[in-house]
All heavy atoms as TSV, in Angstrom:
chain	resi	resn	atom	element	x	y	z
A	1	MET	N	N	0.823	-1.196	0.000
A	1	MET	CA	C	0.000	0.000	0.000
A	1	MET	C	C	0.867	1.260	0.000
A	1	MET	O	O	0.564	2.209	-0.696
A	1	MET	CB	C	-0.924	-0.048	1.219
A	1	MET	CG	C	-1.849	1.116	1.309
A	1	MET	SD	S	-2.981	1.082	-0.068
A	1	MET	CE	C	-4.057	2.374	0.385
A	2	ILE	N	N	1.934	1.240	0.776
A	2	ILE	CA	C	2.811	2.399	0.839
A	2	ILE	C	C	3.514	2.630	-0.498
A	2	ILE	O	O	3.766	3.774	-0.885
A	2	ILE	CB	C	3.829	2.288	1.999
A	2	ILE	CG1	C	4.544	3.625	2.238
A	2	ILE	CG2	C	4.846	1.216	1.735
A	2	ILE	CD1	C	3.688	4.650	2.870
A	3	ASN	N	N	3.803	1.549	-1.229
A	3	ASN	CA	C	4.440	1.687	-2.542
A	3	ASN	C	C	3.528	2.400	-3.534
A	3	ASN	O	O	4.008	3.163	-4.375
A	3	ASN	CB	C	4.848	0.324	-3.085
A	3	ASN	CG	C	6.012	-0.279	-2.336
A	3	ASN	OD1	O	6.786	0.451	-1.717
A	3	ASN	ND2	N	6.128	-1.579	-2.362
A	4	ILE	N	N	2.231	2.153	-3.441
A	4	ILE	CA	C	1.277	2.829	-4.321
A	4	ILE	C	C	1.247	4.323	-4.009
A	4	ILE	O	O	1.261	5.155	-4.923
A	4	ILE	CB	C	-0.130	2.204	-4.185
A	4	ILE	CG1	C	-0.105	0.774	-4.718
A	4	ILE	CG2	C	-1.169	3.039	-4.912
A	4	ILE	CD1	C	-1.367	-0.011	-4.442
A	5	ILE	N	N	1.249	4.667	-2.750
A	5	ILE	CA	C	1.238	6.074	-2.344
A	5	ILE	C	C	2.516	6.765	-2.797
A	5	ILE	O	O	2.481	7.889	-3.317
A	5	ILE	CB	C	1.041	6.193	-0.823
A	5	ILE	CG1	C	-0.346	5.675	-0.443
A	5	ILE	CG2	C	1.237	7.627	-0.349
A	5	ILE	CD1	C	-0.572	5.517	1.033
A	6	ILE	N	N	3.650	6.096	-2.639
A	6	ILE	CA	C	4.923	6.667	-3.075
A	6	ILE	C	C	4.938	6.836	-4.594
A	6	ILE	O	O	5.388	7.865	-5.105
A	6	ILE	CB	C	6.106	5.794	-2.601
A	6	ILE	CG1	C	6.244	5.899	-1.083
A	6	ILE	CG2	C	7.412	6.199	-3.281
A	6	ILE	CD1	C	7.244	4.942	-0.484
A	7	SER	N	N	4.409	5.861	-5.333
A	7	SER	CA	C	4.359	5.952	-6.793
A	7	SER	C	C	3.490	7.125	-7.241
A	7	SER	O	O	3.857	7.855	-8.171
A	7	SER	CB	C	3.808	4.662	-7.392
A	7	SER	OG	O	4.692	3.600	-7.158
A	8	ILE	N	N	2.368	7.312	-6.594
A	8	ILE	CA	C	1.484	8.428	-6.941
A	8	ILE	C	C	2.166	9.754	-6.632
A	8	ILE	O	O	2.124	10.693	-7.445
A	8	ILE	CB	C	0.132	8.297	-6.219
A	8	ILE	CG1	C	-0.651	7.120	-6.794
A	8	ILE	CG2	C	-0.680	9.586	-6.336
A	8	ILE	CD1	C	-1.901	6.771	-6.020
A	9	ALA	N	N	2.819	9.845	-5.477
A	9	ALA	CA	C	3.509	11.082	-5.104
A	9	ALA	C	C	4.652	11.381	-6.078
A	9	ALA	O	O	4.809	12.527	-6.529
A	9	ALA	CB	C	4.036	10.980	-3.677
A	10	LEU	N	N	5.454	10.371	-6.405
A	10	LEU	CA	C	6.548	10.573	-7.367
A	10	LEU	C	C	6.003	10.917	-8.748
A	10	LEU	O	O	6.578	11.742	-9.461
A	10	LEU	CB	C	7.437	9.333	-7.436
A	10	LEU	CG	C	8.295	9.048	-6.211
A	10	LEU	CD1	C	9.044	7.735	-6.381
A	10	LEU	CD2	C	9.253	10.177	-5.937
A	11	GLY	N	N	4.882	10.293	-9.123
A	11	GLY	CA	C	4.250	10.606	-10.401
A	11	GLY	C	C	3.771	12.043	-10.444
A	11	GLY	O	O	3.943	12.737	-11.455
A	12	ALA	N	N	3.178	12.515	-9.348
A	12	ALA	CA	C	2.704	13.897	-9.296
A	12	ALA	C	C	3.859	14.885	-9.411
A	12	ALA	O	O	3.786	15.856	-10.173
A	12	ALA	CB	C	1.931	14.133	-7.999
A	13	VAL	N	N	4.938	14.632	-8.680
A	13	VAL	CA	C	6.102	15.511	-8.732
A	13	VAL	C	C	6.718	15.488	-10.125
A	13	VAL	O	O	7.045	16.537	-10.697
A	13	VAL	CB	C	7.144	15.105	-7.659
A	13	VAL	CG1	C	8.464	15.832	-7.853
A	13	VAL	CG2	C	6.594	15.367	-6.269
A	14	SER	N	N	6.857	14.309	-10.705
A	14	SER	CA	C	7.448	14.178	-12.045
A	14	SER	C	C	6.598	14.876	-13.098
A	14	SER	O	O	7.126	15.581	-13.961
A	14	SER	CB	C	7.606	12.702	-12.410
A	14	SER	OG	O	8.426	12.053	-11.481
A	15	GLY	N	N	5.302	14.665	-13.048
A	15	GLY	CA	C	4.405	15.320	-13.998
A	15	GLY	C	C	4.421	16.821	-13.847
A	15	GLY	O	O	4.379	17.565	-14.837
A	16	TRP	N	N	4.490	17.308	-12.597
A	16	TRP	CA	C	4.529	18.750	-12.345
A	16	TRP	C	C	5.819	19.353	-12.909
A	16	TRP	O	O	5.786	20.384	-13.572
A	16	TRP	CB	C	4.419	19.002	-10.845
A	16	TRP	CG	C	4.568	20.424	-10.450
A	16	TRP	CD1	C	3.715	21.448	-10.711
A	16	TRP	CD2	C	5.671	20.998	-9.738
A	16	TRP	NE1	N	4.208	22.613	-10.184
A	16	TRP	CE2	C	5.405	22.361	-9.583
A	16	TRP	CE3	C	6.837	20.461	-9.198
A	16	TRP	CZ2	C	6.272	23.217	-8.923
A	16	TRP	CZ3	C	7.691	21.320	-8.533
A	16	TRP	CH2	C	7.405	22.673	-8.400
A	17	ILE	N	N	6.960	18.689	-12.668
A	17	ILE	CA	C	8.235	19.178	-13.200
A	17	ILE	C	C	8.218	19.174	-14.724
A	17	ILE	O	O	8.660	20.127	-15.371
A	17	ILE	CB	C	9.413	18.340	-12.659
A	17	ILE	CG1	C	9.562	18.559	-11.147
A	17	ILE	CG2	C	10.716	18.683	-13.378
A	17	ILE	CD1	C	10.536	17.602	-10.473
A	18	ALA	N	N	7.679	18.114	-15.308
A	18	ALA	CA	C	7.607	18.034	-16.775
A	18	ALA	C	C	6.711	19.136	-17.336
A	18	ALA	O	O	7.025	19.722	-18.373
A	18	ALA	CB	C	7.085	16.662	-17.202
A	19	SER	N	N	5.606	19.443	-16.649
A	19	SER	CA	C	4.719	20.501	-17.147
A	19	SER	C	C	5.399	21.863	-17.068
A	19	SER	O	O	5.162	22.725	-17.916
A	19	SER	CB	C	3.392	20.501	-16.384
A	19	SER	OG	O	3.558	20.926	-15.051
A	20	ILE	N	N	6.263	22.073	-16.074
A	20	ILE	CA	C	7.024	23.323	-15.995
A	20	ILE	C	C	8.052	23.384	-17.123
A	20	ILE	O	O	8.191	24.413	-17.793
A	20	ILE	CB	C	7.715	23.453	-14.616
A	20	ILE	CG1	C	6.667	23.682	-13.529
A	20	ILE	CG2	C	8.741	24.586	-14.622
A	20	ILE	CD1	C	7.222	23.634	-12.125
A	21	ILE	N	N	8.768	22.291	-17.343
A	21	ILE	CA	C	9.775	22.249	-18.405
A	21	ILE	C	C	9.143	22.482	-19.768
A	21	ILE	O	O	9.664	23.229	-20.594
A	21	ILE	CB	C	10.531	20.906	-18.388
A	21	ILE	CG1	C	11.390	20.809	-17.127
A	21	ILE	CG2	C	11.392	20.739	-19.643
A	21	ILE	CD1	C	11.998	19.444	-16.897
A	22	MET	N	N	7.983	21.850	-20.004
A	22	MET	CA	C	7.322	21.943	-21.310
A	22	MET	C	C	6.381	23.144	-21.406
A	22	MET	O	O	5.745	23.360	-22.426
A	22	MET	CB	C	6.547	20.654	-21.593
A	22	MET	CG	C	7.422	19.414	-21.627
A	22	MET	SD	S	8.701	19.479	-22.874
A	22	MET	CE	C	7.721	19.298	-24.343
A	23	ASN	N	N	6.289	23.943	-20.330
A	23	ASN	CA	C	5.466	25.148	-20.288
A	23	ASN	C	C	4.000	24.860	-20.625
A	23	ASN	O	O	3.415	25.478	-21.511
A	23	ASN	CB	C	6.031	26.230	-21.217
A	23	ASN	CG	C	5.446	27.590	-20.918
A	23	ASN	OD1	O	5.011	27.853	-19.803
A	23	ASN	ND2	N	5.427	28.448	-21.925
A	24	THR	N	N	3.430	23.889	-19.931
A	24	THR	CA	C	2.020	23.561	-20.094
A	24	THR	C	C	1.312	23.724	-18.762
A	24	THR	O	O	1.928	23.692	-17.703
A	24	THR	CB	C	1.821	22.108	-20.575
A	24	THR	OG1	O	2.392	21.218	-19.616
A	24	THR	CG2	C	2.450	21.881	-21.929
A	25	LYS	N	N	0.014	23.920	-18.816
A	25	LYS	CA	C	-0.800	24.058	-17.612
A	25	LYS	C	C	-1.605	22.780	-17.439
A	25	LYS	O	O	-2.525	22.509	-18.196
A	25	LYS	CB	C	-1.750	25.252	-17.733
A	25	LYS	CG	C	-1.058	26.562	-18.001
A	25	LYS	CD	C	-0.310	27.038	-16.782
A	25	LYS	CE	C	0.239	28.429	-17.033
A	25	LYS	NZ	N	1.533	28.625	-16.472
A	26	ASN	N	N	-1.240	21.974	-16.458
A	26	ASN	CA	C	-1.925	20.712	-16.197
A	26	ASN	C	C	-2.450	20.706	-14.770
A	26	ASN	O	O	-1.876	21.316	-13.889
A	26	ASN	CB	C	-0.977	19.524	-16.378
A	26	ASN	CG	C	-0.459	19.412	-17.788
A	26	ASN	OD1	O	-1.178	19.660	-18.732
A	26	ASN	ND2	N	0.790	19.045	-17.932
A	27	GLY	N	N	-3.508	19.961	-14.548
A	27	GLY	CA	C	-4.034	19.793	-13.202
A	27	GLY	C	C	-3.308	18.673	-12.479
A	27	GLY	O	O	-2.458	17.977	-13.044
A	28	LEU	N	N	-3.653	18.498	-11.216
A	28	LEU	CA	C	-2.990	17.501	-10.388
A	28	LEU	C	C	-3.172	16.090	-10.938
A	28	LEU	O	O	-2.200	15.329	-11.038
A	28	LEU	CB	C	-3.522	17.573	-8.951
A	28	LEU	CG	C	-2.961	16.546	-7.974
A	28	LEU	CD1	C	-1.463	16.752	-7.801
A	28	LEU	CD2	C	-3.678	16.625	-6.650
A	29	ILE	N	N	-4.386	15.735	-11.315
A	29	ILE	CA	C	-4.649	14.380	-11.826
A	29	ILE	C	C	-3.861	14.130	-13.110
A	29	ILE	O	O	-3.245	13.071	-13.277
A	29	ILE	CB	C	-6.163	14.167	-12.065
A	29	ILE	CG1	C	-6.953	14.364	-10.775
A	29	ILE	CG2	C	-6.427	12.807	-12.672
A	29	ILE	CD1	C	-6.577	13.423	-9.658
A	30	ARG	N	N	-3.858	15.107	-14.002
A	30	ARG	CA	C	-3.112	14.944	-15.258
A	30	ARG	C	C	-1.615	14.837	-14.985
A	30	ARG	O	O	-0.911	14.058	-15.624
A	30	ARG	CB	C	-3.402	16.098	-16.204
A	30	ARG	CG	C	-2.810	15.873	-17.576
A	30	ARG	CD	C	-3.304	16.873	-18.574
A	30	ARG	NE	N	-2.652	16.647	-19.851
A	30	ARG	CZ	C	-2.813	17.411	-20.909
A	30	ARG	NH1	N	-3.635	18.432	-20.855
A	30	ARG	NH2	N	-2.184	17.144	-22.017
A	31	ASN	N	N	-1.109	15.609	-14.000
A	31	ASN	CA	C	0.306	15.511	-13.634
A	31	ASN	C	C	0.645	14.127	-13.106
A	31	ASN	O	O	1.690	13.569	-13.438
A	31	ASN	CB	C	0.668	16.561	-12.580
A	31	ASN	CG	C	0.844	17.942	-13.166
A	31	ASN	OD1	O	1.009	18.106	-14.365
A	31	ASN	ND2	N	0.787	18.930	-12.315
A	32	ILE	N	N	-0.238	13.574	-12.279
A	32	ILE	CA	C	-0.001	12.233	-11.741
A	32	ILE	C	C	0.034	11.216	-12.874
A	32	ILE	O	O	0.939	10.378	-12.950
A	32	ILE	CB	C	-1.072	11.863	-10.699
A	32	ILE	CG1	C	-0.919	12.734	-9.455
A	32	ILE	CG2	C	-0.993	10.385	-10.331
A	32	ILE	CD1	C	-2.057	12.611	-8.469
A	33	ILE	N	N	-0.933	11.297	-13.772
A	33	ILE	CA	C	-0.995	10.355	-14.893
A	33	ILE	C	C	0.234	10.514	-15.788
A	33	ILE	O	O	0.863	9.518	-16.171
A	33	ILE	CB	C	-2.301	10.545	-15.690
A	33	ILE	CG1	C	-3.485	10.126	-14.825
A	33	ILE	CG2	C	-2.265	9.755	-16.995
A	33	ILE	CD1	C	-4.837	10.507	-15.393
A	34	LEU	N	N	0.588	11.764	-16.114
A	34	LEU	CA	C	1.772	12.004	-16.947
A	34	LEU	C	C	3.033	11.463	-16.284
A	34	LEU	O	O	3.889	10.870	-16.945
A	34	LEU	CB	C	1.946	13.498	-17.221
A	34	LEU	CG	C	1.037	14.123	-18.252
A	34	LEU	CD1	C	1.221	15.631	-18.254
A	34	LEU	CD2	C	1.295	13.553	-19.633
A	35	GLY	N	N	3.153	11.666	-14.988
A	35	GLY	CA	C	4.340	11.191	-14.279
A	35	GLY	C	C	4.443	9.679	-14.244
A	35	GLY	O	O	5.516	9.110	-14.456
A	36	ILE	N	N	3.310	9.010	-13.997
A	36	ILE	CA	C	3.327	7.549	-13.933
A	36	ILE	C	C	3.567	6.943	-15.313
A	36	ILE	O	O	4.420	6.070	-15.483
A	36	ILE	CB	C	2.026	7.022	-13.301
A	36	ILE	CG1	C	1.970	7.423	-11.823
A	36	ILE	CG2	C	1.921	5.510	-13.451
A	36	ILE	CD1	C	0.655	7.151	-11.145
A	37	VAL	N	N	2.827	7.420	-16.319
A	37	VAL	CA	C	3.022	6.910	-17.681
A	37	VAL	C	C	4.408	7.304	-18.185
A	37	VAL	O	O	5.079	6.523	-18.859
A	37	VAL	CB	C	1.907	7.414	-18.623
A	37	VAL	CG1	C	2.166	7.005	-20.059
A	37	VAL	CG2	C	0.557	6.895	-18.159
A	38	GLY	N	N	4.851	8.509	-17.823
A	38	GLY	CA	C	6.196	8.950	-18.189
A	38	GLY	C	C	7.264	8.068	-17.567
A	38	GLY	O	O	8.296	7.798	-18.172
A	39	GLY	N	N	7.000	7.603	-16.341
A	39	GLY	CA	C	7.934	6.687	-15.688
A	39	GLY	C	C	8.050	5.379	-16.447
A	39	GLY	O	O	9.145	4.825	-16.595
A	40	LEU	N	N	6.922	4.889	-16.932
A	40	LEU	CA	C	6.946	3.651	-17.723
A	40	LEU	C	C	7.707	3.856	-19.030
A	40	LEU	O	O	8.565	3.046	-19.396
A	40	LEU	CB	C	5.521	3.183	-18.012
A	40	LEU	CG	C	4.696	2.752	-16.806
A	40	LEU	CD1	C	3.252	2.513	-17.206
A	40	LEU	CD2	C	5.290	1.511	-16.179
A	41	LEU	N	N	7.384	4.958	-19.737
A	41	LEU	CA	C	8.047	5.235	-21.008
A	41	LEU	C	C	9.536	5.513	-20.793
A	41	LEU	O	O	10.390	4.965	-21.494
A	41	LEU	CB	C	7.387	6.418	-21.716
A	41	LEU	CG	C	8.036	6.861	-23.026
A	41	LEU	CD1	C	7.953	5.748	-24.067
A	41	LEU	CD2	C	7.397	8.126	-23.544
A	42	GLY	N	N	9.839	6.365	-19.812
A	42	GLY	CA	C	11.234	6.686	-19.524
A	42	GLY	C	C	12.022	5.463	-19.089
A	42	GLY	O	O	13.169	5.273	-19.496
A	43	GLY	N	N	11.398	4.619	-18.267
A	43	GLY	CA	C	12.055	3.384	-17.835
A	43	GLY	C	C	12.374	2.478	-19.007
A	43	GLY	O	O	13.448	1.883	-19.082
A	44	PHE	N	N	11.423	2.371	-19.942
A	44	PHE	CA	C	11.637	1.558	-21.135
A	44	PHE	C	C	12.788	2.116	-21.980
A	44	PHE	O	O	13.681	1.377	-22.404
A	44	PHE	CB	C	10.347	1.504	-21.966
A	44	PHE	CG	C	10.493	0.778	-23.261
A	44	PHE	CD1	C	10.525	-0.603	-23.291
A	44	PHE	CD2	C	10.607	1.473	-24.452
A	44	PHE	CE1	C	10.664	-1.285	-24.501
A	44	PHE	CE2	C	10.748	0.813	-25.649
A	44	PHE	CZ	C	10.773	-0.573	-25.680
A	45	ILE	N	N	12.770	3.440	-22.192
A	45	ILE	CA	C	13.796	4.072	-23.022
A	45	ILE	C	C	15.180	3.933	-22.391
A	45	ILE	O	O	16.143	3.533	-23.051
A	45	ILE	CB	C	13.460	5.562	-23.277
A	45	ILE	CG1	C	12.225	5.671	-24.184
A	45	ILE	CG2	C	14.643	6.305	-23.879
A	45	ILE	CD1	C	11.670	7.069	-24.302
A	46	PHE	N	N	15.282	4.278	-21.099
A	46	PHE	CA	C	16.580	4.207	-20.429
A	46	PHE	C	C	17.074	2.768	-20.324
A	46	PHE	O	O	18.276	2.522	-20.387
A	46	PHE	CB	C	16.523	4.872	-19.051
A	46	PHE	CG	C	16.608	6.379	-19.119
A	46	PHE	CD1	C	15.471	7.151	-19.161
A	46	PHE	CD2	C	17.843	7.009	-19.143
A	46	PHE	CE1	C	15.544	8.527	-19.223
A	46	PHE	CE2	C	17.934	8.382	-19.206
A	46	PHE	CZ	C	16.774	9.154	-19.247
A	47	ASP	N	N	16.154	1.815	-20.172
A	47	ASP	CA	C	16.543	0.405	-20.134
A	47	ASP	C	C	17.136	-0.023	-21.474
A	47	ASP	O	O	18.159	-0.707	-21.516
A	47	ASP	CB	C	15.336	-0.463	-19.782
A	47	ASP	CG	C	15.703	-1.933	-19.677
A	47	ASP	OD1	O	16.642	-2.242	-18.912
A	47	ASP	OD2	O	15.046	-2.761	-20.351
A	48	LYS	N	N	16.502	0.392	-22.565
A	48	LYS	CA	C	17.011	0.045	-23.903
A	48	LYS	C	C	18.362	0.699	-24.174
A	48	LYS	O	O	19.180	0.156	-24.924
A	48	LYS	CB	C	16.011	0.452	-24.995
A	48	LYS	CG	C	14.739	-0.364	-24.975
A	48	LYS	CD	C	15.031	-1.819	-25.222
A	48	LYS	CE	C	13.779	-2.646	-25.161
A	48	LYS	NZ	N	14.041	-4.076	-25.240
A	49	LEU	N	N	18.595	1.878	-23.581
A	49	LEU	CA	C	19.879	2.554	-23.752
A	49	LEU	C	C	20.942	2.023	-22.796
A	49	LEU	O	O	22.112	2.384	-22.911
A	49	LEU	CB	C	19.707	4.068	-23.528
A	49	LEU	CG	C	18.859	4.808	-24.554
A	49	LEU	CD1	C	18.652	6.254	-24.119
A	49	LEU	CD2	C	19.502	4.751	-25.931
A	50	GLY	N	N	20.539	1.179	-21.850
A	50	GLY	CA	C	21.475	0.614	-20.895
A	50	GLY	C	C	21.876	1.585	-19.794
A	50	GLY	O	O	22.942	1.455	-19.203
A	51	ILE	N	N	21.020	2.562	-19.512
A	51	ILE	CA	C	21.300	3.563	-18.488
A	51	ILE	C	C	20.407	3.282	-17.290
A	51	ILE	O	O	19.208	3.089	-17.439
A	51	ILE	CB	C	21.036	4.989	-19.018
A	51	ILE	CG1	C	21.903	5.256	-20.249
A	51	ILE	CG2	C	21.290	6.028	-17.934
A	51	ILE	CD1	C	21.563	6.529	-20.971
A	52	ALA	N	N	20.990	3.275	-16.099
A	52	ALA	CA	C	20.214	3.012	-14.886
A	52	ALA	C	C	20.487	4.091	-13.845
A	52	ALA	O	O	21.621	4.571	-13.721
A	52	ALA	CB	C	20.573	1.647	-14.318
A	53	PHE	N	N	19.433	4.482	-13.150
A	53	PHE	CA	C	19.540	5.440	-12.057
A	53	PHE	C	C	19.001	4.785	-10.793
A	53	PHE	O	O	18.071	4.005	-10.849
A	53	PHE	CB	C	18.725	6.703	-12.350
A	53	PHE	CG	C	19.237	7.496	-13.520
A	53	PHE	CD1	C	18.647	7.364	-14.769
A	53	PHE	CD2	C	20.294	8.360	-13.377
A	53	PHE	CE1	C	19.100	8.089	-15.845
A	53	PHE	CE2	C	20.767	9.094	-14.454
A	53	PHE	CZ	C	20.171	8.954	-15.688
A	54	ALA	N	N	19.571	5.145	-9.656
A	54	ALA	CA	C	19.133	4.553	-8.396
A	54	ALA	C	C	18.426	5.599	-7.542
A	54	ALA	O	O	18.676	6.795	-7.666
A	54	ALA	CB	C	20.337	4.014	-7.631
A	55	GLY	N	N	17.534	5.143	-6.704
A	55	GLY	CA	C	16.879	6.011	-5.736
A	55	GLY	C	C	15.714	6.786	-6.306
A	55	GLY	O	O	15.365	6.681	-7.481
A	56	TYR	N	N	15.105	7.557	-5.425
A	56	TYR	CA	C	13.931	8.324	-5.811
A	56	TYR	C	C	14.262	9.438	-6.796
A	56	TYR	O	O	13.480	9.729	-7.702
A	56	TYR	CB	C	13.243	8.921	-4.579
A	56	TYR	CG	C	12.591	7.883	-3.696
A	56	TYR	CD1	C	12.834	7.845	-2.338
A	56	TYR	CD2	C	11.736	6.927	-4.229
A	56	TYR	CE1	C	12.246	6.888	-1.527
A	56	TYR	CE2	C	11.144	5.958	-3.435
A	56	TYR	CZ	C	11.398	5.959	-2.083
A	56	TYR	OH	O	10.813	5.013	-1.294
A	57	LEU	N	N	15.424	10.064	-6.662
A	57	LEU	CA	C	15.797	11.115	-7.610
A	57	LEU	C	C	15.995	10.556	-9.013
A	57	LEU	O	O	15.614	11.188	-10.001
A	57	LEU	CB	C	17.059	11.844	-7.140
A	57	LEU	CG	C	16.885	12.744	-5.922
A	57	LEU	CD1	C	18.225	13.356	-5.523
A	57	LEU	CD2	C	15.868	13.824	-6.175
A	58	GLY	N	N	16.563	9.379	-9.101
A	58	GLY	CA	C	16.695	8.725	-10.401
A	58	GLY	C	C	15.347	8.388	-10.999
A	58	GLY	O	O	15.126	8.558	-12.200
A	59	THR	N	N	14.445	7.930	-10.147
A	59	THR	CA	C	13.085	7.621	-10.604
A	59	THR	C	C	12.393	8.871	-11.117
A	59	THR	O	O	11.738	8.848	-12.161
A	59	THR	CB	C	12.269	7.000	-9.450
A	59	THR	OG1	O	12.929	5.820	-8.996
A	59	THR	CG2	C	10.861	6.668	-9.883
A	60	ILE	N	N	12.546	9.973	-10.396
A	60	ILE	CA	C	11.931	11.225	-10.829
A	60	ILE	C	C	12.542	11.695	-12.140
A	60	ILE	O	O	11.820	12.119	-13.048
A	60	ILE	CB	C	12.054	12.303	-9.731
A	60	ILE	CG1	C	11.143	11.941	-8.554
A	60	ILE	CG2	C	11.703	13.685	-10.262
A	60	ILE	CD1	C	11.287	12.839	-7.353
A	61	LEU	N	N	13.856	11.598	-12.288
A	61	LEU	CA	C	14.517	12.014	-13.529
A	61	LEU	C	C	13.998	11.220	-14.722
A	61	LEU	O	O	13.648	11.791	-15.759
A	61	LEU	CB	C	16.034	11.853	-13.411
A	61	LEU	CG	C	16.831	12.155	-14.677
A	61	LEU	CD1	C	16.738	13.631	-15.015
A	61	LEU	CD2	C	18.265	11.729	-14.514
A	62	VAL	N	N	13.921	9.918	-14.579
A	62	VAL	CA	C	13.423	9.058	-15.657
A	62	VAL	C	C	11.964	9.388	-15.964
A	62	VAL	O	O	11.574	9.500	-17.132
A	62	VAL	CB	C	13.582	7.566	-15.271
A	62	VAL	CG1	C	12.840	6.666	-16.233
A	62	VAL	CG2	C	15.056	7.196	-15.213
A	63	SER	N	N	11.154	9.595	-14.943
A	63	SER	CA	C	9.741	9.922	-15.138
A	63	SER	C	C	9.556	11.276	-15.811
A	63	SER	O	O	8.682	11.439	-16.658
A	63	SER	CB	C	9.002	9.917	-13.800
A	63	SER	OG	O	9.013	8.650	-13.227
A	64	VAL	N	N	10.378	12.245	-15.433
A	64	VAL	CA	C	10.285	13.577	-16.042
A	64	VAL	C	C	10.623	13.509	-17.527
A	64	VAL	O	O	9.926	14.095	-18.361
A	64	VAL	CB	C	11.200	14.583	-15.305
A	64	VAL	CG1	C	11.355	15.870	-16.099
A	64	VAL	CG2	C	10.650	14.882	-13.926
A	65	VAL	N	N	11.672	12.791	-17.868
A	65	VAL	CA	C	12.043	12.647	-19.282
A	65	VAL	C	C	10.903	11.981	-20.056
A	65	VAL	O	O	10.497	12.455	-21.118
A	65	VAL	CB	C	13.359	11.845	-19.435
A	65	VAL	CG1	C	13.609	11.488	-20.894
A	65	VAL	CG2	C	14.525	12.625	-18.863
A	66	GLY	N	N	10.354	10.902	-19.517
A	66	GLY	CA	C	9.245	10.221	-20.179
A	66	GLY	C	C	8.014	11.094	-20.281
A	66	GLY	O	O	7.344	11.133	-21.324
A	67	ALA	N	N	7.693	11.852	-19.220
A	67	ALA	CA	C	6.522	12.726	-19.239
A	67	ALA	C	C	6.707	13.857	-20.248
A	67	ALA	O	O	5.753	14.245	-20.932
A	67	ALA	CB	C	6.253	13.287	-17.847
A	68	CYS	N	N	7.921	14.388	-20.372
A	68	CYS	CA	C	8.183	15.427	-21.379
A	68	CYS	C	C	7.960	14.889	-22.782
A	68	CYS	O	O	7.388	15.583	-23.639
A	68	CYS	CB	C	9.602	15.966	-21.239
A	68	CYS	SG	S	9.851	17.049	-19.818
A	69	ILE	N	N	8.385	13.672	-23.020
A	69	ILE	CA	C	8.171	13.055	-24.334
A	69	ILE	C	C	6.674	12.885	-24.600
A	69	ILE	O	O	6.191	13.175	-25.692
A	69	ILE	CB	C	8.917	11.709	-24.429
A	69	ILE	CG1	C	10.427	11.944	-24.407
A	69	ILE	CG2	C	8.503	10.936	-25.687
A	69	ILE	CD1	C	11.246	10.683	-24.246
A	70	ILE	N	N	5.940	12.440	-23.598
A	70	ILE	CA	C	4.497	12.253	-23.760
A	70	ILE	C	C	3.804	13.588	-24.005
A	70	ILE	O	O	2.939	13.683	-24.879
A	70	ILE	CB	C	3.905	11.529	-22.534
A	70	ILE	CG1	C	4.393	10.090	-22.520
A	70	ILE	CG2	C	2.379	11.590	-22.539
A	70	ILE	CD1	C	4.053	9.323	-21.288
A	71	ILE	N	N	4.181	14.630	-23.260
A	71	ILE	CA	C	3.589	15.958	-23.479
A	71	ILE	C	C	3.867	16.416	-24.901
A	71	ILE	O	O	2.979	16.948	-25.581
A	71	ILE	CB	C	4.133	16.974	-22.455
A	71	ILE	CG1	C	3.596	16.653	-21.059
A	71	ILE	CG2	C	3.760	18.398	-22.854
A	71	ILE	CD1	C	4.242	17.471	-19.946
A	72	LEU	N	N	5.088	16.233	-25.379
A	72	LEU	CA	C	5.450	16.630	-26.739
A	72	LEU	C	C	4.599	15.894	-27.767
A	72	LEU	O	O	4.061	16.520	-28.694
A	72	LEU	CB	C	6.937	16.351	-26.986
A	72	LEU	CG	C	7.486	16.742	-28.348
A	72	LEU	CD1	C	7.487	18.247	-28.497
A	72	LEU	CD2	C	8.885	16.187	-28.517
A	73	ILE	N	N	4.435	14.599	-27.599
A	73	ILE	CA	C	3.646	13.802	-28.538
A	73	ILE	C	C	2.183	14.220	-28.511
A	73	ILE	O	O	1.563	14.417	-29.567
A	73	ILE	CB	C	3.786	12.295	-28.232
A	73	ILE	CG1	C	5.207	11.831	-28.560
A	73	ILE	CG2	C	2.748	11.476	-29.002
A	73	ILE	CD1	C	5.537	10.439	-28.058
A	74	VAL	N	N	1.617	14.376	-27.311
A	74	VAL	CA	C	0.205	14.769	-27.199
A	74	VAL	C	C	-0.022	16.153	-27.789
A	74	VAL	O	O	-1.012	16.377	-28.490
A	74	VAL	CB	C	-0.261	14.701	-25.727
A	74	VAL	CG1	C	-1.610	15.349	-25.544
A	74	VAL	CG2	C	-0.278	13.261	-25.238
A	75	ASP	N	N	0.886	17.088	-27.534
A	75	ASP	CA	C	0.749	18.435	-28.105
A	75	ASP	C	C	0.801	18.402	-29.628
A	75	ASP	O	O	0.081	19.142	-30.294
A	75	ASP	CB	C	1.827	19.364	-27.569
A	75	ASP	CG	C	1.535	19.854	-26.161
A	75	ASP	OD1	O	0.392	19.656	-25.696
A	75	ASP	OD2	O	2.435	20.443	-25.537
A	76	LYS	N	N	1.638	17.558	-30.204
A	76	LYS	CA	C	1.728	17.452	-31.669
A	76	LYS	C	C	0.461	16.819	-32.250
A	76	LYS	O	O	0.036	17.196	-33.350
A	76	LYS	CB	C	2.962	16.638	-32.090
A	76	LYS	CG	C	4.259	17.280	-31.750
A	76	LYS	CD	C	4.437	18.582	-32.493
A	76	LYS	CE	C	5.767	19.207	-32.127
A	76	LYS	NZ	N	5.946	20.525	-32.701
A	77	ILE	N	N	-0.129	15.858	-31.543
A	77	ILE	CA	C	-1.339	15.221	-32.039
A	77	ILE	C	C	-2.533	16.167	-31.961
A	77	ILE	O	O	-3.325	16.236	-32.890
A	77	ILE	CB	C	-1.625	13.922	-31.237
A	77	ILE	CG1	C	-0.576	12.878	-31.569
A	77	ILE	CG2	C	-3.020	13.390	-31.524
A	77	ILE	CD1	C	-0.647	11.629	-30.699
A	78	ILE	N	N	-2.640	16.901	-30.854
A	78	ILE	CA	C	-3.786	17.785	-30.655
A	78	ILE	C	C	-3.719	19.010	-31.555
A	78	ILE	O	O	-4.735	19.452	-32.070
A	78	ILE	CB	C	-3.886	18.211	-29.172
A	78	ILE	CG1	C	-4.265	16.992	-28.328
A	78	ILE	CG2	C	-4.888	19.328	-28.984
A	78	ILE	CD1	C	-4.297	17.249	-26.850
A	79	LYS	N	N	-2.535	19.555	-31.780
A	79	LYS	CA	C	-2.421	20.798	-32.572
A	79	LYS	C	C	-2.318	20.533	-34.020
A	79	LYS	O	O	-2.117	19.781	-34.700
A	79	LYS	CB	C	-1.229	21.599	-32.106
A	79	LYS	CG	C	-1.430	22.134	-30.716
A	79	LYS	CD	C	-0.253	22.944	-30.270
A	79	LYS	CE	C	-0.505	23.445	-28.855
A	79	LYS	NZ	N	0.563	24.187	-28.327
């Protein structure tokens, strides 16, 4: 149960940082979703590149990169 709470919190922080980097206005729920999905995408990408990060800061970095990619893709599809 605590892992789910930590994942949601890290997802929210990652999504919020990505929205600042990409200069978008997102709500809390969208930030959480972007951060969690970004973590999956970023984890996949970094795994394929053979790059690994440890700890919560590494998790946030990977999630932010993935969330930025997702924001970029969604913005290109919508516009």
